[in-house]
C-alpha positions in Angstrom: 19.9 44.5 -73.3 20.5 46.4 -76.5 20.6 50.1 -75.8 22.5 52.2 -78.4 22.3 55.3 -80.5 23.1 55.2 -84.2 24.3 58.4 -85.8 25.0 59.2 -89.5 27.3 62.3 -89.5 28.3 65.0 -91.9 25.1 67.0 -91.8 25.1 70.6 -90.3 22.5 70.9 -87.5 20.0 73.7 -88.0 17.0 74.8 -86.0 15.6 75.7 -82.6 15.9 73.2 -79.7 13.8 73.3 -76.5 15.8 73.0 -73.3 14.4 70.8 -70.5 14.5 71.5 -66.8 17.9 71.2 -65.1 18.8 67.7 -63.9 21.3 69.0 -61.4 18.8 71.5 -60.0 15.8 69.2 -59.9 17.5 66.5 -57.8 18.3 68.8 -54.8 14.8 70.2 -54.9 13.2 66.8 -54.8 15.4 65.9 -51.8 14.5 69.3 -50.2 10.8 68.5 -50.5 11.3 65.9 -47.7 11.8 68.8 -45.3 8.3 70.2 -46.0 5.6 68.9 -43.8 3.0 69.4 -46.5 2.9 69.5 -50.3 5.5 70.7 -52.7 4.7 71.3 -56.4 7.6 71.4 -58.8 7.3 72.6 -62.4 9.5 71.9 -65.4 10.9 68.7 -64.0 13.0 66.8 -66.6 11.8 63.3 -67.6 15.2 61.5 -67.1 16.4 58.4 -65.4 18.0 60.2 -62.4 14.7 61.9 -61.7 12.9 58.5 -61.9 15.4 57.2 -59.3 14.9 60.1 -57.0 11.2 59.8 -57.1 11.5 56.1 -56.1 13.7 57.1 -53.2 11.2 59.6 -52.0 8.4 57.0 -52.2 10.6 54.5 -50.4 10.8 56.9 -47.4 7.0 57.1 -47.3 6.5 60.4 -49.3 3.6 60.4 -51.8 4.7 61.6 -55.3 2.0 62.4 -57.8 2.9 62.8 -61.5 0.9 65.7 -63.0 0.6 66.8 -66.7 3.1 69.3 -68.0 6.3 68.0 -66.3 5.0 68.7 -62.8 5.5 66.6 -59.7 3.5 67.0 -56.4 5.3 65.7 -53.4 3.5 65.2 -50.0 6.1 64.5 -47.3 3.6 64.4 -44.4 3.6 60.7 -44.5 7.3 59.8 -44.0 7.8 56.4 -42.4 11.5 55.8 -42.4 14.9 57.6 -42.3 16.6 54.9 -44.4 17.1 55.0 -48.1 17.4 51.7 -50.0 20.8 50.7 -51.3 19.5 49.4 -54.7 18.4 53.0 -55.5 21.1 55.0 -53.9 23.8 53.1 -55.7 22.6 54.3 -59.0 23.5 57.9 -58.7 25.5 60.2 -56.4 22.8 62.8 -56.1 20.7 60.4 -54.1 22.9 61.2 -51.1 21.1 64.6 -50.9 18.5 62.6 -49.0 20.9 62.3 -46.1 20.7 66.0 -45.2 17.0 66.2 -45.7 16.2 63.1 -43.6 18.6 64.2 -40.9 16.9 67.6 -40.7 13.4 66.3 -40.9 13.6 63.1 -38.8 16.6 63.6 -36.7 18.2 60.5 -38.2 19.4 59.4 -41.6 20.6 56.0 -42.8 21.9 56.4 -46.4 24.3 54.1 -48.2 27.3 55.7 -49.7 26.4 56.8 -53.2 27.2 55.4 -56.6 26.7 56.9 -60.1 29.0 57.5 -63.1 32.7 56.9 -62.4 34.4 60.1 -63.4 36.8 60.2 -60.4 36.9 60.2 -56.6 34.1 62.1 -55.0 34.4 61.5 -51.3 31.6 62.6 -48.9 33.8 63.5 -46.0 32.8 67.2 -46.1 29.2 66.2 -46.0 29.8 64.1 -42.9 31.9 66.8 -41.2 29.2 69.3 -41.9 26.6 67.1 -40.2 28.9 66.7 -37.2 29.3 70.5 -37.0 25.6 70.7 -36.5 25.7 68.3 -33.6 25.0 65.0 -35.3 26.7 61.8 -34.4 27.9 60.3 -37.7 29.4 56.9 -38.5 29.8 54.7 -41.5 28.9 51.0 -40.9 28.9 48.3 -43.6 28.8 51.0 -46.4 25.9 52.9 -44.8 26.2 56.4 -43.4 24.3 56.7 -40.1 23.7 60.2 -38.8 21.8 60.8 -35.5 20.9 64.3 -34.3 17.4 64.9 -33.0 18.4 68.3 -31.7 20.6 69.8 -34.4 22.1 73.2 -33.6 23.7 75.9 -35.6 27.4 75.7 -36.3 30.3 76.8 -38.5 31.1 74.6 -41.5 34.1 75.0 -43.6 34.0 73.3 -47.0 36.8 72.5 -49.4 37.7 75.9 -51.0 39.4 74.1 -54.0 36.4 72.1 -55.0 33.4 74.2 -53.9 31.3 71.1 -53.8 27.6 71.4 -54.9 26.7 68.2 -53.1 28.3 69.2 -49.7 26.8 72.7 -50.0 23.3 71.3 -50.6 23.5 68.5 -48.0 24.7 70.8 -45.1 22.2 73.5 -46.2 19.3 71.0 -46.0 20.2 69.8 -42.5 20.9 73.3 -41.3 17.4 74.4 -42.4 15.9 72.5 -39.4 18.7 73.2 -36.9 18.2 75.6 -34.0 20.2 78.8 -34.3 22.5 80.2 -37.0 24.7 78.1 -39.2 27.5 79.6 -41.3 28.8 77.6 -44.2 32.0 78.9 -45.9 33.4 78.1 -49.3 30.0 77.1 -50.6 29.2 76.4 -54.2 27.9 79.3 -56.2 26.6 76.9 -58.9 23.1 77.8 -60.1 21.9 74.4 -59.0 23.0 75.0 -55.4 21.6 78.6 -55.3 18.3 77.3 -56.6 18.1 75.0 -53.7 18.8 77.9 -51.3 16.1 79.9 -53.0 13.6 77.0 -52.7 14.4 76.8 -48.9 13.9 80.6 -48.5 10.5 80.4 -50.2 9.7 77.6 -47.7 10.5 80.0 -44.8 14.1 79.3 -44.0 16.2 82.4 -43.4 19.2 82.3 -45.7 21.6 85.2 -46.4 24.5 85.3 -48.9 22.9 83.3 -51.7 25.2 83.5 -54.7 28.3 84.4 -52.5 31.0 82.1 -51.0 29.3 82.0 -47.6 25.8 81.3 -46.4 24.1 82.2 -43.1 21.2 80.0 -42.3 18.7 80.5 -39.5 16.9 77.1 -39.1 13.1 76.9 -38.6 11.0 74.3 -36.9 8.7 73.8 -39.9 8.9 74.5 -43.6 5.8 75.8 -45.4 4.5 74.4 -48.6 6.2 75.5 -51.8 5.4 75.8 -55.5 8.6 76.1 -57.5 9.9 76.0 -61.1 13.1 74.2 -62.1 15.6 76.3 -64.0 16.6 75.4 -67.6 19.4 72.9 -67.9 22.6 74.8 -68.9 24.5 71.6 -69.6 21.8 70.4 -72.0 21.7 73.8 -73.6 25.5 73.7 -74.0 25.4 70.2 -75.4 22.9 71.2 -78.1 24.9 74.4 -78.9 28.2 72.5 -79.2 26.5 69.9 -81.4 25.4 72.8 -83.7 28.7 74.5 -84.0 30.7 71.3 -84.2 28.8 70.3 -87.3 29.2 73.9 -88.8 25.5 74.6 -88.3 23.3 77.2 -86.7 21.3 76.3 -83.5 19.1 78.3 -81.2 18.5 77.0 -77.7 15.6 78.2 -75.4 14.6 78.7 -72.7 18.0 79.4 -71.1 19.4 81.7 -68.5 22.3 83.3 -70.5 24.4 84.2 -67.5 24.5 80.5 -66.6 26.1 79.9 -70.0 28.7 82.7 -70.0 31.8 80.5 -69.4 30.9 78.5 -72.5 29.8 81.5 -74.5 33.2 83.2 -73.8 35.1 80.2 -75.1 32.9 80.0 -78.2 33.4 83.7 -79.0 37.1 83.3 -78.6 37.1 80.5 -81.2 35.2 82.5 -83.7 31.6 81.4 -83.2 28.9 84.0 -84.0 26.5 84.4 -81.0 23.2 86.1 -80.5 22.3 86.3 -76.9 18.7 87.2 -76.0 16.7 87.4 -72.8 16.0 83.7 -72.7 17.7 82.3 -75.8 21.1 81.9 -77.4 21.8 81.4 -81.2 25.1 80.0 -82.2 26.4 79.8 -85.7 29.7 78.5 -87.0 30.1 78.4 -90.8 33.9 78.3 -90.9 36.6 76.3 -89.2 37.0 77.7 -85.7 40.2 78.7 -84.0 41.9 76.6 -81.4 41.3 77.6 -77.8 42.4 76.6 -74.3 39.9 75.7 -71.5 40.4 75.0 -67.8 37.4 73.4 -65.9 36.6 75.2 -62.7 33.7 75.4 -60.2 31.0 77.9 -61.2 31.4 80.6 -62.6 34.3 78.8 -64.3 33.9 76.5 -67.3 31.8 73.5 -66.2 33.4 70.1 -66.0 30.2 68.5 -67.4 30.7 70.3 -70.8 34.4 69.3 -71.0 33.8 66.1 -73.1 31.6 68.1 -75.5 34.2 70.8 -75.8 36.9 68.3 -76.6 34.8 67.0 -79.5 34.3 70.6 -80.7 38.1 71.1 -80.5 38.7 68.2 -82.7 37.4 70.3 -85.6 39.3 73.5 -84.6 42.3 74.7 -86.6 45.5 74.2 -84.6 46.2 72.8 -81.1 43.7 73.2 -78.2 44.3 72.4 -74.6 41.8 71.3 -71.9 42.8 71.0 -68.3 40.4 69.1 -66.1 40.7 70.3 -62.5 37.6 68.8 -61.0 37.4 65.0 -61.7 40.6 63.0 -62.4 38.7 60.3 -64.3 36.8 62.6 -66.6 39.1 62.1 -69.6 38.4 58.3 -69.8 36.4 58.7 -73.0 39.4 59.9 -75.1 40.3 56.4 -76.2 36.8 56.1 -77.8 37.5 59.3 -79.8 40.8 57.9 -80.9 38.8 55.1 -82.5 37.1 57.8 -84.6 40.4 59.4 -85.7 40.9 62.1 -83.1 44.4 63.3 -82.4 44.4 63.8 -78.6 47.2 63.3 -76.2 46.4 63.1 -72.5 49.0 64.0 -69.9 47.8 63.6 -66.3 44.5 65.6 -66.3 45.2 67.6 -69.4 44.1 66.8 -73.0 46.1 68.3 -75.9 43.8 68.3 -78.9 45.2 68.7 -82.4 42.5 69.6 -84.9 41.9 67.0 -87.7 40.3 67.3 -91.1 37.7 64.6 -90.5 36.5 62.2 -87.9 35.2 58.8 -89.1 32.3 56.8 -87.8 33.1 53.8 -85.5 31.5 51.7 -82.8 32.1 53.4 -79.5 30.9 52.9 -75.9 29.7 55.6 -73.4 31.4 55.5 -70.1 29.3 58.1 -68.3 26.4 60.5 -69.1 28.4 63.4 -70.5 31.0 61.2 -72.3 28.1 59.4 -74.0 26.6 62.7 -75.2 30.0 63.8 -76.5 30.3 60.6 -78.5 26.9 61.2 -80.1 28.1 64.7 -81.1 31.3 63.2 -82.4 29.2 60.9 -84.5 27.3 63.9 -85.9 30.6 65.4 -87.0 32.1 62.2 -88.4 31.9 60.7 -91.9 29.8 57.6 -92.0 27.9 55.8 -89.2 28.7 55.8 -85.5 27.1 53.5 -83.0 27.2 54.5 -79.4 26.4 51.7 -76.9 25.6 52.4 -73.3 22.9 54.8 -74.3 21.1 54.2 -70.9 23.8 56.3 -69.3 22.9 59.3 -71.6 19.3 58.9 -70.5 20.3 59.5 -66.9 20.9 63.2 -67.7 19.2 64.1 -70.9 15.5 64.1 -71.8 15.2 62.6 -75.3 18.6 63.9 -76.6 18.2 61.7 -79.7 14.7 63.1 -80.4 15.7 66.7 -80.0 18.7 66.2 -82.3 16.6 64.5 -84.9 13.2 66.2 -84.7 14.3 69.8 -83.9 17.8 70.0 -85.4 17.6 67.6 -88.4 20.2 65.1 -87.2 20.2 61.5 -88.6 19.9 59.8 -85.2 18.1 56.6 -84.1 17.9 55.2 -80.6 17.6 51.4 -80.5 16.1 49.8 -77.4 15.2 46.1 -77.0 13.6 47.0 -73.7 13.0 50.5 -72.3 14.6 51.1 -69.0 11.5 52.6 -67.3 8.1 53.9 -68.2 8.4 57.6 -68.8 6.8 59.9 -66.2 5.3 62.0 -69.0 4.6 60.9 -72.6 7.1 62.2 -75.2 
């Protein structure tokens, strides 16, 4: 199936771009809705492939999902019929494993295949499983399927990996603990906005949670979660992608709505390189009319620089004056896209998990292939910078995490971008 994005570069991007709801916040909230014995109404849900997949998983467990106008979803989980999630859906994305904690908490049992998704490095689920065991569940892995049984979950003490601060493990243990009897203490939790939003959702549903935004959570489980209406936060990775596209092309881009504090790691790096920034209550304007200075970046768990923006930052660094360095500390496979940038004339040397980027005068258009969602977006931005035409195949991977990235670049920022599809992957939830 032909699915590629064609880009003609060399034109500065100028304009205002609307930021969709956060992919990485929406997926935990959809899983959390399985805990609610009633209706959940979510606003500002992004129309992306990963959300489509999660909706199918919810329906496969027996939940009713109604698509409402205005990027809203209504989930009724009173009708759950199974604790098993189908392999053909779970294999598509790692976030599908969030259903494990939700099903275990709600039904006392969960049968969920080990997850798939973009290959950007090893992402074991051992801390998820140890967390379930700490709550009293019996956990095993049989034929590639995690089976957790715990009809009478109880509070416990869970210690997560302090080096990684896993969003996934934080969310999964938090979901299961929401229905456990007594108090659960989870240490070394992720402070990522996507994890804290899930905690805030659970608190609105009646779960007693202390320490949201800190490194430790105290959770007092409840026997029943009440109905919730909740809005998904803006996607800071999409906002960062659009801003980096603007400054990499020496343009001026405003993104909104955003939560500026969520973008501070990126904004700090851009300021250091010489980008002019205007930060408002719910918007950021970025302007880069001159060649920026080289900078160094280390990816870290939030509030550090996000690994999901690392490929976009490397493309930006290709146009900086001097030598920039990026050290990837989260996923060992995240630099796999660099060979594609070499095809476009980039001067990048990779040593272990560090990329040394020497700025070049000009990238040139070339046929390239996306290896994962963020790498694909980075190659599109590289095409916007380059001289000539770039064709990015594997655009279906970009659609997993971005709602109409090509349309926003073209219609809102003036980019010369065309998305070619012989056959659309899925019917959109909402019309474009």
